[in-house]
C-alpha positions as CSV (number, residue, x, y, z in Angstrom):
1,M,-9.0,-2.9,11.4
2,I,-11.0,-2.6,8.4
3,L,-12.8,0.1,6.9
4,P,-17.1,-0.8,6.9
5,A,-17.7,-1.7,2.7
6,A,-20.0,1.8,3.2
7,V,-17.6,4.0,3.0
8,A,-15.0,2.1,1.0
9,S,-17.4,2.1,-1.3
10,T,-17.8,5.9,-1.4
11,V,-14.2,6.1,-2.5
12,V,-14.8,6.2,-5.8
13,N,-11.8,6.2,-7.9
14,A,-8.6,4.0,-7.3
15,R,-5.9,6.9,-6.7
16,T,-7.6,7.9,-3.0
17,S,-7.7,4.0,-2.1
18,D,-3.8,3.8,-3.0
19,L,-2.9,6.4,-1.2
20,L,-4.9,5.4,1.9
21,A,-3.6,2.4,1.4
22,Y,-0.2,3.1,1.4
23,A,-0.9,5.7,4.4
24,L,-2.3,2.5,6.3
25,L,1.3,1.0,5.0
26,A,3.1,3.9,6.5
27,G,1.2,3.9,9.3
28,S,2.3,0.6,10.4
29,A,5.5,1.2,9.2
30,A,6.0,4.2,11.5
31,L,4.6,2.5,14.2
32,G,7.3,0.0,14.5
33,L,9.8,3.2,14.5
34,L,7.8,4.4,17.1
35,V,7.6,1.6,18.8
36,W,11.6,0.9,17.9
37,P,13.7,1.5,21.0
38,A,10.9,-1.2,23.5
39,L,11.5,-4.2,20.8
40,P,13.5,-7.1,21.2
41,E,16.3,-7.1,19.3
42,T,14.8,-10.9,17.2
43,V,11.3,-9.8,17.1
44,A,8.8,-12.7,16.6
45,I,7.0,-12.6,12.9
46,H,4.9,-15.5,12.5
47,F,3.1,-18.1,15.1
48,G,2.1,-21.8,15.1
49,L,-1.5,-23.0,15.5
50,S,-0.5,-23.5,19.2
51,G,-0.3,-19.7,18.9
52,D,3.5,-20.4,19.8
53,P,5.5,-17.7,18.2
54,D,7.9,-20.2,14.6
55,T,9.7,-17.7,13.1
56,F,12.3,-14.8,14.2
57,V,13.8,-12.1,12.2
58,S,16.1,-9.4,13.4
59,K,14.4,-6.0,14.6
60,P,14.3,-4.1,11.4
61,V,13.4,-6.5,9.4
62,G,10.5,-7.1,11.3
63,V,9.6,-3.2,11.1
64,V,10.8,-3.0,7.4
65,L,9.5,-6.7,5.8
66,T,5.3,-6.3,6.4
67,P,5.0,-2.9,5.4
68,A,7.0,-3.4,2.4
69,I,5.0,-6.9,1.1
70,G,1.5,-4.9,1.7
71,V,2.4,-3.1,-0.4
72,L,3.8,-5.1,-2.7
73,A,0.4,-6.9,-2.2
74,V,-1.7,-3.8,-3.0
75,L,0.1,-3.6,-6.4
76,A,-0.8,-6.8,-6.6
77,V,-4.1,-5.9,-6.3
78,R,-4.7,-3.2,-8.4
79,Y,-2.8,-4.6,-11.6
80,A,-1.8,-8.1,-11.5
81,P,-5.6,-9.1,-13.0
82,E,-6.3,-6.2,-15.4
83,R,-2.3,-7.4,-16.7
84,L,-3.2,-11.4,-16.3
85,G,-6.4,-10.8,-18.2
86,G,-8.8,-11.6,-15.6
87,H,-11.6,-9.8,-14.0
88,T,-11.6,-7.5,-12.0
89,G,-15.0,-6.9,-10.6
90,S,-16.6,-3.3,-10.4
91,P,-14.3,-0.4,-9.1
92,A,-15.9,-0.5,-5.9
93,S,-15.4,-4.0,-5.0
94,E,-12.1,-3.5,-6.5
95,N,-10.9,0.0,-4.7
96,T,-12.2,-1.7,-1.3
97,T,-10.4,-5.1,-1.6
98,V,-7.2,-2.8,-2.3
99,L,-8.5,-0.8,1.4
100,F,-8.9,-4.5,3.2
101,V,-5.5,-5.9,1.7
102,A,-4.2,-2.7,3.5
103,A,-5.7,-2.7,7.0
104,V,-5.5,-6.1,7.3
105,I,-1.4,-5.9,6.7
106,A,-1.4,-3.6,8.9
107,Y,-3.5,-5.0,11.8
108,V,-1.3,-7.5,11.7
109,Q,1.6,-6.2,12.0
110,A,0.6,-3.7,15.0
111,F,-0.5,-7.3,16.0
112,V,3.3,-8.4,15.9
113,Y,4.2,-5.8,17.7
114,V,2.2,-5.7,20.7
115,W,2.8,-9.4,21.1
116,N,7.2,-8.0,21.2
117,L,6.3,-6.2,23.2
118,G,5.6,-8.1,25.8
119,Y,1.6,-8.5,25.5
120,Q,1.3,-11.8,24.1
121,L,-2.5,-12.2,23.0
122,D,-3.7,-15.4,21.8
123,P,-3.1,-15.1,17.6
124,K,-6.9,-15.5,17.1
125,V,-7.1,-11.8,18.5
126,V,-6.6,-11.3,14.4
127,T,-7.4,-14.6,12.3
128,V,-10.7,-14.4,13.6
129,P,-11.7,-11.2,13.2
130,V,-9.7,-11.2,9.7
131,L,-11.5,-14.2,8.5
132,T,-14.8,-12.3,9.6
133,A,-14.1,-9.5,7.5
134,A,-12.5,-11.9,4.5
135,G,-16.0,-13.1,4.8
136,L,-17.5,-9.9,4.6
137,L,-15.6,-8.9,1.7
138,V,-16.3,-11.4,0.4
139,V,-20.5,-11.3,0.0
140,Y,-20.2,-7.2,0.3
141,A,-18.5,-8.1,-3.5
142,Y,-20.9,-10.3,-4.9
143,R,-23.7,-8.3,-3.7
144,R,-21.7,-5.3,-5.4
145,D,-20.6,-7.0,-8.4
146,A,-23.5,-8.6,-9.3
147,T,-25.9,-5.1,-9.4
148,A,-23.3,-3.6,-11.2
149,T,-24.1,-6.3,-14.5
């Protein structure tokens, strides 16, 4: 789901990490096109605390919306702190965060496809790994930025 911090930190420039992030998001859209014939006309895209879906959209929206949001999220992670005068941290932690955002969105989109194809897994399959990875990202960024200063 997420690139290990050691791998992501070897991505030395923003351009490479951005291209990898966009490739992950394009891959999730391509997967949607691949499974398109098997998806229902209305797809579940959000699940409540009970694990039951509570938001449905048309198939085209279900396939395109999440990767599009992912592109906007990558752009926000990359450019918003600079534009708003905030601290971005070290380049390595910023690049890792960009990859993390794209990987999480692609992972969630894969779960949505799997669920709508009839393999109705518990949403904790997504939630627990994502929260664990987010915690690890925070620790990595903190340590990386602490050693960079």
